[in-house]
N, C-alpha and C positions, 0 to 999 in steps of 0.2 A: 556433553549431554549423556546421561545414563539411560540405557534402555531398561525398562522395568519388566523383568521376567517373573512369572508366577512361581513361587516356591511351593511344591506339592508336600505340605506338611504331613498329610495322611500316609504318604509312602516313604518320606525321608525322615521325618521327625517322630516316627512311631517306634514301638518296642521291637519291631522287626524291620529295620531300615533297608531301603533299596540303595545299595552303595553305587551301583552303576548309574542310577538316576541322579544321585548326588554329584558324581563325577561329571555327568553331562551338564548339570546346572553350572558347575564351575567353568567348564569349557565354553558353553554358550555365553556366559557372562564375560569371559575374556575375549571371545570372538567379537562381541559387539561393543566392548569398552573402548573409549577414546584412547586410553593408554595401553590397550591390548593386554590388560592384566585382570586377574581376579585373585582374591585373598581367601585362602582355604578357611580361615577362621570365620569368614562370613557365613559359612554353613551353620555354625553354632549360633551366631546372632540371629539369622533368619529362623532357625528352628525355635529359638526362645521367644521371638516376637509373636509368632503365630501358633504357638503350641496349643494343640487341641487335646493331647493325651492327658489323662488324669493320672498324674504320678503321685503315688502314695509316699514316696521317699525322695527327698531332694538329692541325696547321693546317687540314687538310681537314675534320676533324671540327668544329672551331670555326667554320669558314666555313659549313658546313652548318647549324649551330645558328643563326647569324646570318641565314642565308637563310630559315629557317623563320620567324623573328621578323619580318623585313621583309616576307616574303610574306603572312603573316597580317595584318599591319597594312595592306598594300595592299588585301587583300580587304575588310577592314572599312571602309576609306575608300571603296572602290568601292560597297559596299552602302549606305553613308550617302548618297553622292552620287546613287545611283539612286532610293532610296526616300524620302529627305528626312524629312518628318514621320512617315512610316509606319515608319521604322526606330526600334526601341525602345531603342537603345544609343547611347552617345556616347563617342568617343575623345578624350582630352585632346590639347592641342597638341603635347606632347612625344612622344606615341605610347606612353606608359608605362601608362596606366590606362584600362580600358574600364568604363564605368558603365551599369548598367541603369536606364533612365528610364521604364519602362512600368508603374509601380505602379498607375496608373489608365489602362490601355491604351485607345487609340482602336480602332476596328474594324480599321483598317489595321495597327496595331501588333499586335493580337491575331492577325491573319492571319499575320503574320511569325512570332510566337512559336509558334503552333500548327504552322506549317510546320517550324520548327526542331525541335520535339519529334518530329514524324512522321519527320523525316530521321534520327532516331537510335533508332528502334525496333530490336529485336534482329536482325531479318533484314537490316537495312541497315547498322547501325553498332553497335559495342560500347560507346560512350561512356556511355550511360545504363543499359545492362543490368547487373543485379545491384546497382545503387545503391538507396538507400532511397526514391528518388523515381520509380522506374520505374513507368509506368502499369499498371493492372490490365487484364486481358483485356476486361472490360466497358467500361473507360474508352477503350481503343483503338478499340473499335467506335464509341463516341460521337465520338471525335476525328475519325475518318474521315467520319462524317456531317457534323460541323461543317465539315470542310474542303470537302466538296461544297457546302455552303451558301455558304462564302466563294468557291468557284469560280463559283457561279451569279452572285453579285454582281460578281465580277471580269469575267466574260464579258459581263454587262450593260453594264458601263462600257466594255469593249473595243469594242462595237458601238454604244454610246450608245443603248441601247434596252431593251426588255422582255426578261425572262429567266424560264425555267422550270427547276426542279430536277427533271429527268426520271428520274434514276437510281433504281433499286430499292434499298431500300424507300423509297417516296415518302412525303413528309410528309402528304399528303392521303389516303393509303391507297388511292388509285385503282389499278385494274388497268392493264395496258399499253394495251389497246385504248381504254379510256375516256380515258386521258391523251393518247394520240396524237390522238384525235378532238377533244379539247378544244383542243390546241395548233393543229392545222391548221384548226380552226373559226375561229380568230383570223386565220390566214394567208389562208384562202380561196384556196388554190392547190393543186390536186390533189384527188383523191377517195380517201379512205381505204378500202381494200379488201384483205383478206388474200389473198395469192397461194396457189395450190395447192402443198402441200408445205411451207409455212412452219411454223415451230415453233408448237406448240399452246399452250404455256405460256411465252411470252416474258416476261422481266422488264423489260428496258429495251433489249434488242438492241444493247448496247454504247454507247449514248448516255446520258451522265449529265446533260448540261446543253444547253439550247437557248436561243439569244438572237437577237433580231431587231430591226432598226430599220425599222419599217414606214413607208410613205409615206401622206400624208393621203388620196390617191386610192383607197387600198385595193387597188391592183393589184399583180401579182407583179413580180419583178425587184428585190427589196429585199435589204438586207444581212442574211444569215442564217448563223449560226454554230452548229455542233454540236461538243460537246466531250466527251472522255472524261477522267474524273478518275482518276488512278493514283497510289496512295500506297505500293505495295509495292516490294520490291526488283526485281521483274520488270517495272517500269513501261515500260521501253524496248521490251519485247517485245509490247506491247499496242497496236500501231498501229491506229487507226480508219480510216485513209485509204482503203484498198482497200474496206473494208466500206461506207463512206459513199458512195463513188463507184459501186460495182458491185452492192451487195446491198440496202441499206436501203430505198430508194424502190421498187425493183422488187418487193420482198417485201411491202410494206405498202400500196401504192397501186395502184388500178386505172388511174386517170388520174394519171400521175406529175407531181409539181410541176415547173414550168418554172424556178423559182428555184433556183439552185445553192447548195449548202451548203458553207461553208468549214470546214475540219477543224482542230480545236484539241485539244491535249493539255495537260492542266493538272496540274501536279505540285508537291509541296512542297519539292523539292530545289533546290540550287544546281548550276550546270553551268559547267565551265571554258569560256572563250570559244572555245578551239580545237576543241572537240568539239560546240559548240552548233550549228554550221552543219550537221553531219551529223544531229543530232537533228531539226532542222527538215526536212531532206531526207527523212527516214524517216517522221516523225510529223505533218508539217504545222506549223502555227503552235503554238509552245510557250509557255505561261505558266508560269513557275516562281517560286521564292521571291523573286526580285528584280523580279517584275512583278505577281504577285497582290496583294501588300499595297497598293501605291499605286492599283491599279485598284479594290480594295475601298473605299479612301478616296474615290475619285471616284464610286463607286456611291451613296454617301450623298447626294450632290447630286442624282443622278437620282431617288432615292427621295423626297427632299424635294419634288421637282417633281411627284410623283404617278405616276412611271413604276413599273409593277408589276414587282417583282423577287421571285419566289417564294422563300419561306423567309428573307427578309431579317430578319424578326422574331427568328429563331433566333440571329442573330449576337450578340445581347446575352447569351445563355446561354453562348456560346463565350467571350466576354469574361470572364464570371464564373469559368469554369473556369481560364482562363489566369492570372487574377489570384490565385486561390486556390492554384494549382499552384506558383507562385513561392515560397510560404511553407511548402511541404510539409516541407522539411528543417529547419525551425526547431524549436528545443526547445519542449516543452510548457510552458505557463505554470504 
């Protein structure tokens, strides 16, 4: 059985094709295929069948189709080079066939696949919507939780240290003040105290993940990262930067920490190179689909060394979901 995915002609088959979207289409097709494969030439076929662009010249049209194909192949090759073992697909030497190789996904591969699915929820992309495999509302809630756990592991690897899944709802069911006191009790830098006029029922005050590489002497001035996890279509409008620099510590600390927090934005999406510079300019350091998976893979070594990464045990549940989801379109036995 073949899962029918929507081919977004207006973005892929246009005069300014979205190569990342074309690559995603091939990956999702292989992911749900019975034989775990997709054919890159199918991009040309799909573009021709549903072409809406008014091409004045046939040669221009064919050139565009070939451009879509070569652009998608370049994106896939770039993903493979960036992620290596954390990339769950493989492109053959001729560039004709993309194969899904994540039937028993590693944590890094599962992080990639979960990110791929989150990149194609209805508000972001039409590829999965109205297909037989589109996740339910309750599943989407779970997927976003899983991504936060992957983000926690990724930020731990980024700073080579301990990490906390701080965002609401927290796995340990703690309230904001309790969790804040717990984390800063480890840091021992600053005195937790709520300022006058601060929100009376804060959930996480925009911080979803905290990670730190502490020094053996226990003194301040260590590597400390705070990240916001954003999985919705409005992710670029949720900059944590100003809040982190001007609001968070003055709101929740009587004696403010002297250790500076680095700002991170963690997303499941891919980004074109030419716009990524501005993403970082606005949002701070950005971990996206070409960074989170290999960092998650690196976090396993941290965890094996005994470094505490909160919610790390939940990654196995995410792996189970990703593995089962690949077979959702298969016919019943």
